[in-house]
C-alpha positions as CSV (number, residue, x, y, z in Angstrom):
1,M,57.9,111.5,114.3
2,P,58.4,114.1,111.8
3,W,60.3,113.3,109.0
4,Y,63.7,115.1,109.9
5,A,63.9,112.8,113.1
6,W,63.8,109.9,110.8
7,L,66.1,111.5,108.8
8,I,68.5,112.1,111.9
9,M,68.0,108.4,113.0
10,V,68.6,106.7,109.5
11,L,72.0,109.2,109.1
12,A,73.1,108.0,112.4
13,I,72.6,104.5,112.0
14,G,74.4,104.9,108.7
15,S,77.5,106.6,110.2
16,I,77.4,103.6,112.5
17,V,77.6,100.9,110.2
18,G,79.6,102.8,107.6
19,G,82.1,102.8,110.7
20,L,82.0,99.2,111.3
21,L,82.2,98.4,107.9
22,M,85.6,100.9,107.2
23,L,86.9,98.9,110.8
24,R,86.8,95.6,109.1
25,D,88.1,96.5,105.8
26,T,91.0,98.0,107.3
27,A,91.9,95.6,109.7
28,K,95.3,93.6,108.9
29,K,96.8,90.3,110.9
30,L,99.5,90.9,112.5
31,P,102.7,89.3,111.2
32,L,103.7,87.2,113.9
33,T,107.0,84.9,113.5
34,D,106.4,81.5,115.0
35,E,108.3,82.0,118.4
36,Q,106.3,85.0,118.9
37,L,103.7,82.5,118.9
38,K,105.0,80.2,120.9
39,R,105.4,82.3,123.4
40,I,101.9,83.2,123.3
41,H,100.2,80.2,123.6
42,E,102.8,79.1,126.4
43,R,101.8,82.4,128.2
44,N,97.8,81.7,127.4
45,A,98.6,78.1,129.2
46,E,100.4,79.7,131.8
47,M,97.3,82.4,132.5
48,D,95.0,79.3,132.2
49,A,96.2,76.9,134.9
50,K,96.7,79.6,137.1
51,D,93.1,81.0,136.9
52,E,92.4,76.9,137.4
53,R,94.3,76.8,140.7
54,D,92.7,79.8,142.0
55,R,89.0,78.7,141.6
């Protein structure tokens, strides 16, 4: 392969890895209240029970 093909491949991979690292660094946790967390857990339990019944 010619040198410029290697250069394009390195730039593409570097761009992908750099984008993923930037995405990881800017990710923030959602500040949820205790009530919101409780509703989420209840909803997940409901969906798990429904999935079990459907099987």
